[in-house]
C-alpha positions, 0 to 999 in steps of 0.5 A: 500500500502507498503511504497516502492511502487511508484505511477505515479505522476498524480495518487499520486496527485489525491490520496493525494487530491492535485488535483480534478482529475487525469486528472487535475493532468496530465494537471498540469504536462503537463503545467510544474507546477509539479516537483519531486526532482527539475525536471519537472515531466511527469504524467507517472513518478513514485514517491517513498516514500521520494521524494519531489514534488512541485506543482505550483497552480495559487494562491499558491506553495506547496512543500511536501515530500511523507511519505507514499504511499496512497491507492486507497480510501484515505480520505482527512484527512488521505491524509494529514498524508501521506506527510510533507509540506516543503514549502507553499507560497501564491501568492499575486495579485500585483495590 
């Protein structure tokens, strides 16, 4: 894929191995757990290179910048090279 091509949020998260499936990525978007450049993202929103994506998982929050658009069959190792982690915070249980 070229650097200028944008992908849907749900496709992007799955191809970057940040979700287990595209439907999991869609559910995350539907629940408000994903934002692009600080705005809540819908699964159908597109993400071009250079945008910041934040994903709030149950146990952590990950904010990353997309460096390159992933292809259809990207390995987990290669996927990590396609984005830059800006911030990663673990959520601690407070019991």
